N, C-alpha and C positions, 0 to 999 in steps of 0.2 A: 761660358766665358767668365773669368774672374775680373776683378777690378784691375789687377796688374796688367793683364793683356790688353784691356780696354785703354788704359793710359798709354802704354807703349805704342799701340796702333794709332792712337790719336796724335801722338807726337811725330812718329816716323812716317805714317801714311797720310794723315790729314794735315800735318804741319802746324798743329796748334802749339801754343806757347806753354812750357811747363809751369810758368808763373800763373797763367790764366787757369790752367787745369787744377792747380793746387788750390786756388782761391774758390773756384766754382764747386769743387768736390770736397773741400774741407780736409785736404791731406797735406802732408809736408812735401815741399818741393825737393828736399834732399832725397826723399824716398823715391820720387819719380826718376831722379838721376841714377839711383841705385838699380831700379828695375831696368832702365835702358842699358846700363853696363852689364847686368846679368843676362839680358837678351843677346847682346853682342857676343857674350862669352859662351852661352849654351843654348840659345834659341828659346822657343816658347816653353820648353820643359823646365828651364831654369827659373821661370817665373812662378812655379808652384810653391806653396808655403813650405818653408824649411823647418826642421825640428829645432826647438829651442833648447834641446838638451845640451849641457856643457860638454866640451870635448874631454874634460878631465874633472875629477872631484877629489879634493884633498882628503876628505874623511871617508872615502869609499872603502869597503872591506877588501882587503888584499886578496890576491889570487890564491895565496897559500892557505888562508883561512877558509875561503870558499871551497877549495879542494878538500880541506879537512872536514868541512861540513858534509859534503857529498860522500866522502869516504866513511864517515861515522854512520851516516844514514844507511849505507849499504851494509856495513859490518853488523850493526845492531839488528837490522832487519833480517839479514841472513841467519843470525843466531837465534831469531825468534823473540828478541827483547823489544821493549818499547823504543821507538826511534823517532819520536816527535821532537819539535823544537826545544822543549824544556829539557828533555834527556840529552839531546845533542849539546845544548849549552852547558849542561853539567859536566860532560866529558871534555868539552873544549877548555873549561876552566881548569880541569885537572891536567890537561896536556900543555896548554899555552899560558895559563895563568889569568886569562880574560876571555870573554865571549861577547859577540854582538847581542843585540836585543832579540827577543823572541820573534818580533815582527820581521826583523832583518833576516833571520835564519829562515823563516817561513817563505819570504820572498825569494831567497836564493834557491830554496828547494823547488819553488814553483817555476822559476826560470829554467831549471834543469828538468822539468817534467816529472818531478818526484812527489807531487801532491795530487791526490785523487779527490775531486770534489764530492762532497756528501751532503747535498741539499736536503736530504730526507731527515737529517738529524735535527732534534730539537735544540734550540739555543740553550746554553748553560744557565742563562738568567732565569729560565723557566723551572729549573730544578729546585725542589724543596729538600734540603739536606739536614741530617742531624748527625751529631758526633759526640761521643762520650768525652767528658771533661778530663778524665784521668786514665792512664794506662791500667789495664785489668779491671776497669769499671764495667766493661761489657765485652764479651767475645761473641763473634758470629761464626756459626758452623753450618756446613752443608756438604752433601755428597754430589759428585758428578761422574758421568760415565766416560770411559776411554776404551780403546781397542788395541790389543797387542798385535805383534807382527803376524801371528797365525790366525788373526780374525776373532779371537775369543774376547768377550767383553769383560771388563773389570770395572771397579769403582774406586774413586779417589775421595778420601775424606779430607776436607780443608777447613781450617779455622783461623780467623783473623782477630787481632785485637782492634776493637772499633776505634779507639783513639789514635793509635799510631800506625795502623794497618800492618803491624808485625805479624808475619806468618808463623803461628805457633804450632800448627799441625798440618802436615801434608803427607798422608800415608795411603798406600795402595793396597787393595784387597780384592780377592776374587768376587766376593760379595760382602758388603759391610754388615756385620752382625752387631747385636747390642753389646756383647762383651768386647768386640773390637773397638767400639767407640770409647768405652770406659778405659780400656788399656791405653789407647792413644792419648786420651786426655790426662790420664795419670802420669804419663811420661812428660807431658807439657807442664803439668802442675809442679813436678819436681824441679824443672828448670826455671819457670817463670812465676811460680806462686799461684794461688787460687784466685780466680776472678770473682767479682761481686755478683755477676749475672752472666748467663749464657743464653744467647738468642739463636734459635733454630727454627726450621719449618716443622710441619707436622708429620714428617716421615716416621715409619714404623720403628726405626732404631732410636728415635729421639722422643717420641711421645706415645703413650699408651691410652690416651683419652678416648680414641675411637673404639677401643676394646674394653672400656670401663675399668682400666687398670693402670699399672705403672710399669715402665720398662726399667732396665738396670740403671741407665744413666740418670733417670729422674730420682730413683732411690738414693743413688750415690750423691747427687747434688743436694738432696735434703739432708743427708748425713753430714755433709761438709758445710752446710749453711749457705750454699750458692743458690741464688734465685734463678730458676729455670723459666725462660720466656719462649713463647711460640708465636710465629707470625700468623696473620690472618690467612685462612685457606685460600689458595689460588691468588695470592698476592705476593709474588716473589720480591717486589720492591722493598718490602720491610727488611729483608736480608740483602739489600742491594750491594753492599760492599763485597761480601763473599761471592755473590752471584756474578758481579763484574770481574772478580778475581779469576773465576773459572775461565773466562775468555782470555785473560792475560796468560794464564798457565797453559791453556791448550794451544795458543799461538806459539809458545816456546816449544812445546812437545812436538808440534807438527814440523818444526825445523830440525828435529833430532832424528837420528836413525831409529826406525820403529823398534820398540823394546820387544825382545823375544820372550821375556819372562817377567814375573813380578819383581824379582830382585833387581833386574836391569832397570825397570821402570822406576823403582824406588830410588835407585842411584841417581837417575835423572831428576827426580823430584827433590832430592837432597841438594843436588848442585844448584838447581833453580832457587831453592829456598835460601841458600847462602847469598846468591846474587841479589835476590829480591829484597832481603832484609838489610844487607850491608852495603850494596853498591848501587842499587837502582833508586834515583831520586823520584819522589812522588809529588805531583803537582799540588794535590790537596794538602800536602805537608810543607808547602813553600819550598819545594825542591830539596827537602831533606830526605834522608833515608829512613825507613821505618824504625831501624834500630836506634838511630840518633834521637828520634822523637820519643821512643819508648823509654830510653834511659834518662830523658831530660827532666821528668817530673816524678813525684812520689807516686807509689802504686796504690790503687784501691784494693779492697779485699772483701771477703764475706762479711755481712753485717752482723751475723751471730755465729758464734763458735759451736753452740749446742742447738741444733734444730729441734723442733717439736717432735715428740714421739708419735709413731704411727700406731693407732689403736684400732683393733678389730675383734669381733666376736664371731666365731665360726662353729656351726653345728655339723657334726660329721659322725661316721661310724668307724670303729677300729676294724682293720682288715683281718683276714683269716690267719695271718701270721702274728697278730698281736701288735701291729704297728700302725702309726698314722703319719701322714706326710704333711710338711709345712713348706711353703715356698718363701724364700727370703732372698732379695736381690736377684730375682729371676732364676734362682737355683733351688732344686728340690732337695729337702732334707727329711730323713726318716727318724722317727722317734719311737723307741720301743716301750710298750705298755704291758707286756706279758701276755701269754696265751690265754690267761684267765679272763682277759677283757676283750678277746676277739669277738668281732661282730656286734659289740655293744655300742649304743648311741653315746656320744660324748659331746662336750662343748669346750672349745678352745678359746681362752682369753689371751690375746696376743698384744703386747706393748713393745714394739720393736723386736728385740731378741729375747725378751722375758716372756715365758709362756707358762700358763697354768691350764691343766687339763682336768676337767671335772666330769664325773659320771652323771647318769640320768637322775640318780638319787641325791645329787649335790655334793657327794664326797669328792675330795681332792684325790685324783689318781696319780698325778705326777706334776712337779713344778721344776722348771729348768731354765737356764740361760743358754740360748742356742749358740753353738760353735759353728760359725759360717764356713770354717775350713774343712769340716767333716760332713760327709753325706749321711752317715749313720751316727746318730748322737749316742755317746756313751751313757751308761746308767748314772754316772756322776758320783755323788757322795755315798758313803756306806749306808746312811739312813735311807737314801732313795732306793738302793739295792734291796735292803731289808724289807722296805714297804712292798716291793713287787714280789719278793719271795714269800712274804707273809700272806699276800693275797692268793698266791698259788696254793699254799698249804691249806688255807681256809677253804678254797674251792674244792680241793681234793677231799677234805674231810666231809664236806657237805654231800659230795657225790657218793661217798661210802656209806 
Protein backbone atom coordinates (compact mmCIF):
# COMPACT_ATOMS: atom_id res chain seq x y z
CA UNK A 1 0.00 0.00 0.00
CA UNK A 2 1.36 3.43 -0.99
CA UNK A 3 1.06 6.74 0.80
CA UNK A 4 -1.69 7.86 -1.62
CA UNK A 5 -4.07 5.02 -0.70
CA UNK A 6 -3.28 5.43 3.00
CA UNK A 7 -4.23 9.14 2.89
CA UNK A 8 -7.44 8.51 0.91
CA UNK A 9 -8.59 5.73 3.27
CA UNK A 10 -7.73 7.86 6.30
CA UNK A 11 -9.98 10.67 5.01
CA UNK A 12 -12.84 8.64 3.54
CA UNK A 13 -12.99 5.66 5.89
CA UNK A 14 -11.55 7.00 9.15
CA UNK A 15 -12.87 10.54 8.70
CA UNK A 16 -9.63 12.28 9.56
CA UNK A 17 -9.08 15.90 8.59
CA UNK A 18 -6.95 16.60 5.48
CA UNK A 19 -5.34 19.50 7.37
CA UNK A 20 -4.32 17.22 10.23
CA UNK A 21 -2.99 14.52 7.85
CA UNK A 22 -0.96 17.09 5.93
CA UNK A 23 0.58 18.46 9.15
CA UNK A 24 1.41 15.05 10.64
CA UNK A 25 2.90 13.53 7.47
CA UNK A 26 4.59 16.60 6.02
CA UNK A 27 2.65 16.67 2.77
CA UNK A 28 0.70 19.35 0.97
CA UNK A 29 -3.02 19.57 1.69
CA UNK A 30 -3.72 20.34 -1.99
CA UNK A 31 -2.17 17.01 -2.92
CA UNK A 32 -4.55 15.20 -0.57
CA UNK A 33 -7.53 16.80 -2.31
CA UNK A 34 -6.05 15.78 -5.69
CA UNK A 35 -5.76 12.16 -4.56
CA UNK A 36 -9.38 12.16 -3.34
CA UNK A 37 -10.54 13.56 -6.70
CA UNK A 38 -8.53 10.94 -8.62
CA UNK A 39 -10.00 8.20 -6.42
CA UNK A 40 -13.54 9.32 -7.14
CA UNK A 41 -12.71 9.42 -10.89
CA UNK A 42 -10.93 6.07 -11.25
CA UNK A 43 -10.74 4.16 -7.97
CA UNK A 44 -7.61 2.91 -6.35
CA UNK A 45 -5.87 2.36 -9.74
CA UNK A 46 -5.95 6.11 -10.34
CA UNK A 47 -3.82 6.62 -7.23
CA UNK A 48 -0.74 4.91 -8.81
CA UNK A 49 2.14 7.28 -9.74
CA UNK A 50 1.69 8.78 -13.18
CA UNK A 51 4.35 9.43 -15.81
CA UNK A 52 5.84 12.91 -15.74
CA UNK A 53 6.53 12.79 -19.43
CA UNK A 54 5.09 15.85 -21.18
CA UNK A 55 2.24 15.29 -23.58
CA UNK A 56 4.13 17.19 -26.27
CA UNK A 57 7.67 18.45 -26.96
CA UNK A 58 8.35 21.46 -29.15
CA UNK A 59 11.86 20.31 -30.13
CA UNK A 60 11.03 16.62 -30.71
CA UNK A 61 12.21 15.04 -33.98
CA UNK A 62 9.39 15.07 -36.49
CA UNK A 63 7.78 11.87 -37.72
CA UNK A 64 9.10 12.50 -41.24
CA UNK A 65 12.70 12.63 -40.01
CA UNK A 66 12.22 9.52 -37.87
CA UNK A 67 10.78 7.70 -40.87
CA UNK A 68 13.75 8.81 -42.97
CA UNK A 69 16.18 7.52 -40.32
CA UNK A 70 14.54 4.09 -40.24
CA UNK A 71 14.40 4.00 -44.07
CA UNK A 72 18.09 4.86 -44.44
CA UNK A 73 19.00 2.26 -41.85
CA UNK A 74 17.22 -0.41 -43.86
CA UNK A 75 18.42 0.76 -47.28
CA UNK A 76 22.07 1.02 -46.30
CA UNK A 77 21.97 -2.25 -44.41
CA UNK A 78 20.32 -4.10 -47.30
CA UNK A 79 23.01 -2.78 -49.67
CA UNK A 80 25.78 -4.00 -47.37
CA UNK A 81 27.03 -0.51 -46.48
CA UNK A 82 27.69 0.95 -43.06
CA UNK A 83 24.39 2.03 -41.51
CA UNK A 84 25.37 3.48 -38.14
CA UNK A 85 24.20 6.86 -36.75
CA UNK A 86 27.15 8.74 -38.29
CA UNK A 87 26.46 7.42 -41.78
CA UNK A 88 22.72 8.01 -41.44
CA UNK A 89 23.35 11.59 -40.31
CA UNK A 90 25.58 12.16 -43.35
CA UNK A 91 22.84 11.03 -45.75
CA UNK A 92 20.17 13.02 -43.88
CA UNK A 93 22.21 16.19 -44.34
CA UNK A 94 22.41 15.45 -48.06
CA UNK A 95 18.64 14.85 -48.30
CA UNK A 96 17.18 17.32 -45.81
CA UNK A 97 19.99 19.80 -45.22
CA UNK A 98 20.19 19.00 -41.48
CA UNK A 99 20.27 16.00 -39.15
CA UNK A 100 19.68 15.30 -35.45
CA UNK A 101 22.60 14.50 -33.16
CA UNK A 102 24.21 11.07 -33.19
CA UNK A 103 22.69 10.25 -29.79
CA UNK A 104 19.19 11.18 -31.00
CA UNK A 105 19.53 8.99 -34.09
CA UNK A 106 20.78 6.14 -31.90
CA UNK A 107 17.79 6.47 -29.56
CA UNK A 108 15.36 6.49 -32.49
CA UNK A 109 16.96 3.32 -33.86
CA UNK A 110 16.81 1.73 -30.41
CA UNK A 111 13.10 2.56 -30.03
CA UNK A 112 12.42 0.79 -33.34
CA UNK A 113 14.39 -2.29 -32.26
CA UNK A 114 17.19 -1.71 -34.79
CA UNK A 115 20.09 -1.68 -32.32
CA UNK A 116 21.78 -4.96 -31.38
CA UNK A 117 23.54 -4.72 -27.99
CA UNK A 118 27.21 -5.73 -28.14
CA UNK A 119 28.46 -5.75 -24.53
CA UNK A 120 31.48 -7.86 -25.53
CA UNK A 121 33.07 -4.97 -27.42
CA UNK A 122 35.91 -3.05 -25.86
CA UNK A 123 35.24 0.67 -25.27
CA UNK A 124 36.77 2.96 -27.87
CA UNK A 125 38.65 4.82 -25.15
CA UNK A 126 40.82 1.71 -24.65
CA UNK A 127 42.12 1.71 -28.24
CA UNK A 128 45.63 2.92 -29.03
CA UNK A 129 45.58 4.35 -32.54
CA UNK A 130 48.20 5.74 -34.87
CA UNK A 131 47.70 7.60 -38.12
CA UNK A 132 50.06 8.97 -40.75
CA UNK A 133 50.26 12.77 -40.87
CA UNK A 134 50.10 13.08 -44.67
CA UNK A 135 48.50 11.24 -47.60
CA UNK A 136 50.87 8.72 -49.21
CA UNK A 137 53.05 8.76 -46.09
CA UNK A 138 52.09 5.13 -45.43
CA UNK A 139 49.98 2.55 -47.25
CA UNK A 140 48.66 -0.63 -45.64
CA UNK A 141 48.15 -3.75 -47.76
CA UNK A 142 46.84 -7.25 -47.11
CA UNK A 143 45.03 -10.12 -48.81
CA UNK A 144 41.79 -11.78 -47.77
CA UNK A 145 39.83 -14.81 -48.99
CA UNK A 146 36.43 -14.89 -50.68
CA UNK A 147 34.32 -17.54 -52.38
CA UNK A 148 32.64 -17.43 -55.77
CA UNK A 149 29.15 -18.73 -56.50
CA UNK A 150 30.52 -22.12 -57.60
CA UNK A 151 32.32 -22.56 -54.27
CA UNK A 152 35.84 -21.90 -55.59
CA UNK A 153 38.15 -19.88 -53.36
CA UNK A 154 39.73 -16.63 -54.56
CA UNK A 155 41.86 -13.92 -52.97
CA UNK A 156 41.36 -10.16 -52.82
CA UNK A 157 44.30 -7.76 -52.51
CA UNK A 158 43.37 -4.56 -50.66
CA UNK A 159 45.50 -1.50 -49.93
CA UNK A 160 44.53 1.66 -47.98
CA UNK A 161 46.20 5.01 -47.51
CA UNK A 162 46.84 5.18 -43.76
CA UNK A 163 46.09 8.92 -43.44
CA UNK A 164 42.88 9.21 -45.48
CA UNK A 165 41.69 5.55 -45.63
CA UNK A 166 41.55 5.96 -49.42
CA UNK A 167 41.17 2.55 -51.06
CA UNK A 168 43.95 2.58 -53.65
CA UNK A 169 43.89 -1.14 -54.56
CA UNK A 170 41.11 -3.72 -54.47
CA UNK A 171 41.83 -6.51 -56.98
CA UNK A 172 40.62 -10.10 -57.16
CA UNK A 173 42.82 -13.07 -58.15
CA UNK A 174 42.51 -16.83 -58.16
CA UNK A 175 45.63 -16.83 -56.03
CA UNK A 176 47.74 -13.73 -55.44
CA UNK A 177 51.24 -14.11 -56.88
CA UNK A 178 54.27 -11.87 -56.39
CA UNK A 179 53.93 -10.45 -59.90
CA UNK A 180 50.21 -9.74 -59.31
CA UNK A 181 51.06 -7.57 -56.30
CA UNK A 182 53.58 -5.49 -58.25
CA UNK A 183 51.16 -5.13 -61.19
CA UNK A 184 48.34 -3.89 -58.92
CA UNK A 185 50.59 -1.45 -57.10
CA UNK A 186 52.04 -0.15 -60.37
CA UNK A 187 48.50 0.78 -61.49
CA UNK A 188 47.89 2.51 -58.14
CA UNK A 189 51.18 4.39 -58.35
CA UNK A 190 50.27 5.78 -61.77
CA UNK A 191 47.05 7.29 -60.37
CA UNK A 192 48.08 8.29 -56.82
CA UNK A 193 51.87 8.61 -56.93
CA UNK A 194 54.43 6.68 -54.90
CA UNK A 195 53.99 6.28 -51.13
CA UNK A 196 56.83 6.95 -48.74
CA UNK A 197 56.34 3.56 -47.09
CA UNK A 198 54.30 0.39 -47.49
CA UNK A 199 53.17 -1.68 -44.49
CA UNK A 200 52.23 -5.35 -44.96
CA UNK A 201 52.23 -8.56 -43.00
CA UNK A 202 54.81 -11.31 -43.58
CA UNK A 203 52.91 -13.13 -46.32
CA UNK A 204 54.94 -14.93 -48.99
CA UNK A 205 53.98 -12.38 -51.67
CA UNK A 206 55.09 -9.47 -49.47
CA UNK A 207 58.25 -10.70 -47.75
CA UNK A 208 61.01 -13.16 -48.57
CA UNK A 209 62.71 -12.92 -45.18
CA UNK A 210 61.60 -16.39 -44.11
CA UNK A 211 63.36 -17.79 -47.20
CA UNK A 212 66.48 -15.62 -46.76
CA UNK A 213 65.74 -13.73 -49.94
CA UNK A 214 63.62 -11.00 -51.50
CA UNK A 215 60.35 -11.13 -53.36
CA UNK A 216 59.54 -9.07 -56.43
CA UNK A 217 57.68 -6.41 -54.43
CA UNK A 218 60.62 -5.80 -52.08
CA UNK A 219 63.02 -5.38 -54.99
CA UNK A 220 60.66 -2.99 -56.74
CA UNK A 221 60.20 -0.92 -53.56
CA UNK A 222 63.97 -0.66 -53.16
CA UNK A 223 64.32 0.47 -56.76
CA UNK A 224 61.73 3.22 -56.23
CA UNK A 225 63.01 4.32 -52.83
CA UNK A 226 59.80 3.25 -51.06
CA UNK A 227 60.41 1.96 -47.53
CA UNK A 228 58.99 -1.52 -46.99
CA UNK A 229 57.67 -2.32 -43.52
CA UNK A 230 56.34 -5.58 -42.11
CA UNK A 231 54.15 -6.21 -39.08
CA UNK A 232 55.19 -8.36 -36.15
CA UNK A 233 54.35 -12.03 -36.86
CA UNK A 234 50.95 -13.10 -35.44
CA UNK A 235 50.06 -9.50 -34.60
CA UNK A 236 47.44 -8.35 -37.16
CA UNK A 237 46.67 -5.25 -35.08
CA UNK A 238 49.70 -3.55 -36.67
CA UNK A 239 47.82 -3.55 -39.99
CA UNK A 240 44.56 -2.85 -38.20
CA UNK A 241 43.10 -0.40 -40.72
CA UNK A 242 43.23 -2.76 -43.69
CA UNK A 243 42.26 -5.72 -41.49
CA UNK A 244 39.14 -3.83 -40.37
CA UNK A 245 38.44 -2.86 -43.97
CA UNK A 246 38.20 -6.52 -44.94
CA UNK A 247 35.16 -6.78 -42.66
CA UNK A 248 33.50 -3.74 -44.25
CA UNK A 249 34.13 -5.09 -47.75
CA UNK A 250 32.86 -8.59 -46.99
CA UNK A 251 29.69 -7.21 -45.42
CA UNK A 252 29.01 -5.45 -48.72
CA UNK A 253 29.84 -8.49 -50.87
CA UNK A 254 27.58 -10.69 -48.74
CA UNK A 255 24.61 -8.49 -49.72
CA UNK A 256 25.35 -8.78 -53.44
CA UNK A 257 24.44 -11.60 -55.81
CA UNK A 258 27.22 -14.24 -55.52
CA UNK A 259 29.82 -13.56 -58.21
CA UNK A 260 29.96 -16.31 -60.83
CA UNK A 261 33.47 -15.39 -62.04
CA UNK A 262 36.46 -13.21 -61.26
CA UNK A 263 35.41 -10.43 -63.69
CA UNK A 264 31.99 -10.21 -62.00
CA UNK A 265 33.64 -10.07 -58.56
CA UNK A 266 36.05 -7.39 -59.81
CA UNK A 267 33.10 -5.33 -61.04
CA UNK A 268 31.55 -5.53 -57.56
CA UNK A 269 34.87 -4.47 -56.02
CA UNK A 270 35.14 -1.50 -58.38
CA UNK A 271 31.58 -0.39 -57.54
CA UNK A 272 32.25 -0.60 -53.82
CA UNK A 273 35.58 1.21 -54.21
CA UNK A 274 33.83 4.19 -55.80
CA UNK A 275 31.20 4.28 -53.05
CA UNK A 276 33.76 3.85 -50.26
CA UNK A 277 36.14 6.54 -51.52
CA UNK A 278 33.66 9.15 -52.72
CA UNK A 279 30.34 8.72 -50.86
CA UNK A 280 30.84 6.91 -47.56
CA UNK A 281 31.67 9.18 -44.58
CA UNK A 282 34.26 7.83 -42.15
CA UNK A 283 33.95 8.42 -38.42
CA UNK A 284 37.73 8.58 -37.93
CA UNK A 285 37.85 11.29 -40.61
CA UNK A 286 35.27 13.49 -38.83
CA UNK A 287 32.53 12.25 -41.16
CA UNK A 288 34.42 13.16 -44.33
CA UNK A 289 34.95 10.80 -47.23
CA UNK A 290 38.43 9.31 -47.85
CA UNK A 291 38.76 11.17 -51.15
CA UNK A 292 38.02 14.52 -49.45
CA UNK A 293 40.73 13.93 -46.85
CA UNK A 294 43.19 12.55 -49.40
CA UNK A 295 42.91 15.68 -51.56
CA UNK A 296 43.01 18.13 -48.65
CA UNK A 297 46.74 18.00 -47.90
CA UNK A 298 50.07 17.81 -49.70
CA UNK A 299 51.22 14.29 -50.56
CA UNK A 300 54.25 12.58 -49.10
CA UNK A 301 56.60 10.54 -51.27
CA UNK A 302 59.72 8.37 -51.29
CA UNK A 303 62.57 9.84 -49.27
CA UNK A 304 65.23 9.00 -51.86
CA UNK A 305 64.92 8.73 -55.61
CA UNK A 306 68.01 6.51 -56.02
CA UNK A 307 67.92 3.55 -53.63
CA UNK A 308 71.20 1.88 -52.67
CA UNK A 309 72.50 -0.77 -55.06
CA UNK A 310 72.16 -4.44 -54.19
CA UNK A 311 75.62 -6.04 -54.23
CA UNK A 312 76.37 -9.75 -54.20
CA UNK A 313 79.12 -12.18 -55.20
CA UNK A 314 78.13 -15.64 -56.44
CA UNK A 315 80.31 -18.68 -57.18
CA UNK A 316 78.88 -20.98 -59.83
CA UNK A 317 79.65 -23.22 -62.83
CA UNK A 318 78.82 -22.62 -66.50
CA UNK A 319 76.26 -25.16 -67.74
CA UNK A 320 76.83 -27.59 -70.61
CA UNK A 321 75.41 -25.10 -73.13
CA UNK A 322 77.89 -22.38 -72.16
CA UNK A 323 75.36 -20.29 -70.22
CA UNK A 324 74.81 -19.11 -66.67
CA UNK A 325 71.55 -17.91 -65.11
CA UNK A 326 70.95 -14.83 -62.95
CA UNK A 327 67.74 -14.01 -61.11
CA UNK A 328 66.64 -10.36 -61.17
CA UNK A 329 63.28 -9.18 -59.70
CA UNK A 330 62.22 -12.82 -59.27
CA UNK A 331 62.76 -13.51 -62.99
CA UNK A 332 65.43 -15.84 -64.38
CA UNK A 333 67.76 -14.53 -67.12
CA UNK A 334 70.28 -16.52 -69.22
CA UNK A 335 73.72 -15.12 -70.05
CA UNK A 336 75.76 -16.72 -72.82
CA UNK A 337 79.49 -17.26 -72.20
CA UNK A 338 80.33 -19.55 -75.14
CA UNK A 339 80.76 -23.33 -75.25
CA UNK A 340 84.46 -22.85 -74.61
CA UNK A 341 83.61 -22.03 -71.00
CA UNK A 342 81.09 -24.78 -70.37
CA UNK A 343 81.33 -26.55 -67.01
CA UNK A 344 84.02 -24.11 -65.86
CA UNK A 345 83.90 -22.57 -62.38
CA UNK A 346 83.14 -18.85 -62.43
CA UNK A 347 82.50 -15.97 -60.06
CA UNK A 348 79.76 -13.40 -60.67
CA UNK A 349 80.08 -9.87 -59.27
CA UNK A 350 76.59 -8.34 -59.33
CA UNK A 351 75.65 -4.73 -58.55
CA UNK A 352 71.97 -4.41 -59.39
CA UNK A 353 71.91 -4.87 -63.20
CA UNK A 354 75.68 -4.50 -63.73
CA UNK A 355 77.31 -7.94 -63.90
CA UNK A 356 80.97 -8.99 -64.24
CA UNK A 357 81.77 -12.68 -64.79
CA UNK A 358 85.30 -13.82 -63.92
CA UNK A 359 86.93 -17.21 -64.48
CA UNK A 360 88.87 -19.27 -61.95
CA UNK A 361 92.15 -17.72 -63.17
CA UNK A 362 90.82 -14.19 -62.52
CA UNK A 363 90.34 -13.28 -66.19
CA UNK A 364 87.23 -11.32 -67.11
CA UNK A 365 84.98 -13.55 -69.26
CA UNK A 366 82.12 -11.14 -69.78
CA UNK A 367 80.84 -7.79 -68.54
CA UNK A 368 77.27 -6.60 -69.22
CA UNK A 369 74.29 -4.59 -68.02
CA UNK A 370 71.31 -6.89 -67.63
CA UNK A 371 68.26 -6.20 -69.81
CA UNK A 372 65.29 -7.16 -67.57
CA UNK A 373 62.94 -7.37 -70.56
CA UNK A 374 64.84 -10.30 -72.14
CA UNK A 375 65.22 -13.84 -70.83
CA UNK A 376 68.29 -14.53 -72.99
CA UNK A 377 70.78 -11.69 -72.86
CA UNK A 378 72.29 -10.61 -76.19
CA UNK A 379 76.05 -10.67 -76.67
CA UNK A 380 75.96 -6.89 -76.67
CA UNK A 381 78.79 -4.85 -78.17
CA UNK A 382 81.02 -5.94 -81.03
CA UNK A 383 83.96 -6.14 -78.61
CA UNK A 384 82.04 -8.52 -76.42
CA UNK A 385 81.19 -10.76 -79.34
CA UNK A 386 84.81 -10.74 -80.54
CA UNK A 387 86.00 -11.72 -77.04
CA UNK A 388 83.83 -14.84 -77.04
CA UNK A 389 84.79 -15.71 -80.65
CA UNK A 390 88.46 -15.26 -79.77
CA UNK A 391 88.10 -17.61 -76.80
CA UNK A 392 86.47 -20.22 -79.02
CA UNK A 393 89.26 -20.00 -81.63
CA UNK A 394 91.95 -20.20 -78.96
CA UNK A 395 90.29 -23.25 -77.47
CA UNK A 396 90.08 -24.96 -80.87
CA UNK A 397 93.78 -24.25 -81.58
CA UNK A 398 94.81 -25.73 -78.26
CA UNK A 399 92.83 -28.90 -78.95
CA UNK A 400 94.47 -29.38 -82.36
